[in-house]
C-alpha positions, -999 to 999 in steps of 0.1 A, spaced: 725 331 -353 732 331 -388 693 347 -401 698 319 -429 697 288 -402 672 306 -386 651 306 -414 661 266 -422 645 261 -390 613 274 -395 613 266 -433 624 230 -417 589 227 -407 570 245 -432 587 246 -466 584 274 -494 575 246 -518 541 244 -499 527 282 -503 505 284 -531 510 296 -564 496 335 -551 519 343 -520 548 360 -511 560 337 -485 602 339 -473 626 363 -471 612 398 -482 640 420 -470 674 416 -457 707 394 -460 700 358 -451 741 359 -437 740 388 -414 742 375 -376 712 386 -357 711 385 -319 670 385 -318 634 377 -338 599 394 -333 571 374 -342 536 386 -355 505 383 -374 514 421 -398 546 439 -400 531 470 -395 550 509 -381 544 498 -347 559 469 -350 590 479 -366 590 507 -337 590 474 -319 616 454 -331 638 484 -328 631 492 -294 640 455 -283 671 455 -306 658 425 -327 676 418 -366 647 407 -378 608 403 -378 586 371 -386 551 375 -397 524 358 -407 513 384 -437 537 387 -461 543 429 -462 546 428 -502 521 408 -514 518 427 -551 546 439 -569 553 474 -558 568 498 -585 583 530 -558 590 533 -525 582 565 -513 570 578 -480 528 575 -488 517 542 -471 533 525 -447 540 497 -460 569 520 -476 572 530 -446 583 497 -429 606 493 -456 628 524 -451 624 516 -416 637 479 -420 668 487 -444 678 516 -426 681 498 -394 690 468 -408 664 442 -392 653 417 -424 621 409 -425 601 373 -432 569 356 -443 555 323 -432 517 322 -447 503 302 -466 532 273 -462 521 274 -423 482 273 -435 490 241 -451 517 217 -434 504 194 -410 504 208 -369 507 241 -390 478 269 -385 445 248 -384 456 226 -361 470 251 -336 435 268 -334 420 234 -332 444 229 -299 430 264 -285 394 256 -283 399 217 -275 392 201 -308 402 166 -311 412 138 -336 418 164 -362 418 154 -399 424 174 -432 397 193 -444 410 196 -477 438 191 -494 461 156 -498 457 130 -475 491 113 -485 514 142 -481 488 158 -453 494 191 -470 460 213 -475 436 235 -455 415 235 -427 401 210 -402 378 188 -392 375 173 -348 354 167 -325 347 181 -290 351 164 -260 315 156 -257 286 178 -275 277 214 -263 253 243 -268 263 255 -297 258 289 -283 273 279 -249 307 266 -275 304 297 -288 311 320 -265 337 304 -250 356 306 -284 345 343 -283 365 348 -248 396 319 -251 398 344 -283 393 371 -273 369 383 -302 353 418 -307 322 398 -321 312 362 -336 290 365 -366 274 335 -376 240 318 -395 211 299 -391 215 277 -358 206 242 -379 217 227 -349 212 237 -314 241 212 -298 270 204 -318 303 181 -318 321 178 -350 333 213 -362 352 219 -390 378 249 -389 396 269 -410 421 303 -398 414 336 -424 398 333 -450 377 300 -457 351 308 -475 358 286 -504 363 252 -477 323 259 -467 313 225 -493 341 206 -477 328 217 -441 292 205 -452 307 172 -462 328 158 -434 294 161 -416 305 188 -391 278 207 -378 299 239 -372 325 256 -395 348 283 -371 373 306 -403 372 347 -413 357 364 -442 325 355 -447 307 365 -479 271 369 -474 262 347 -500 282 318 -475 250 326 -449 219 320 -472 242 286 -482 245 274 -452 216 276 -441 201 242 -428 232 224 -438 255 239 -414 263 268 -390 291 286 -406 308 313 -379 330 343 -390 352 347 -359 379 375 -375 403 372 -394 431 381 -372 412 366 -341 418 333 -363 453 339 -373 466 352 -340 481 318 -326 507 321 -356 532 338 -326 525 310 -302 533 288 -333 565 297 -342 573 307 -311 569 271 -305 586 256 -337 618 279 -330 624 272 -298 621 233 -300 657 237 -318 671 264 -304 663 274 -265 692 298 -264 680 325 -293 661 351 -279 625 354 -298 595 384 -285 562 379 -288 548 410 -303 533 435 -280 524 456 -310 502 430 -332 468 444 -330 441 440 -348 431 469 -371 392 464 -371 378 473 -343 344 466 -325 315 489 -310 292 466 -285 
């Protein structure tokens, strides 16, 4: 397959025009006219992931997070970013990122996570309802649940090492808001939606203070909330082409460890 044809499949679902201004989604390293035999899907492009791509003969790595986010002035051997870029170029492996464009489109990251957690009747949490582009969703469980029982289910389903949560101002919950990645800025929207619980990641200390008596916030971890990107991208590609080889990375791992 020609790389640009694979890219067009992804961007038909999550166009680059849907990314935030600060983002760097799209083709980061490589020639989109190259013929590739297979692709590797991951959350972050690390040294372990690039070595995995070399072992499996993948012509492109498709990640959620762009490996180049801020401008770089030199490429040496001092950071993992430098080493990955050099190794990718030497081995003719293209690097592509599908980041906030995949977060913001209908059916994207938050929608996928809601599906994994059996949250139904989802609506956009914040954004343009007409275009259905924005961030986060709000939906409902099939029936009311004890809040700690639900969090235990989330922990088990997503293989989370630990969940940080605010005061339990509700004992039973049904309406839930969620946003994959860093969703602290959407907390007021979650409160205004009428949700009893808001699932996201990277909450700051003041988020927990602001939540008191208004909503329960639960930090499920940045990586854990976004691991669903691998299955989401796999399905996007598979629906269009069933014969092209797509690998789900076995080396994409959470850089954060937990002592439990």
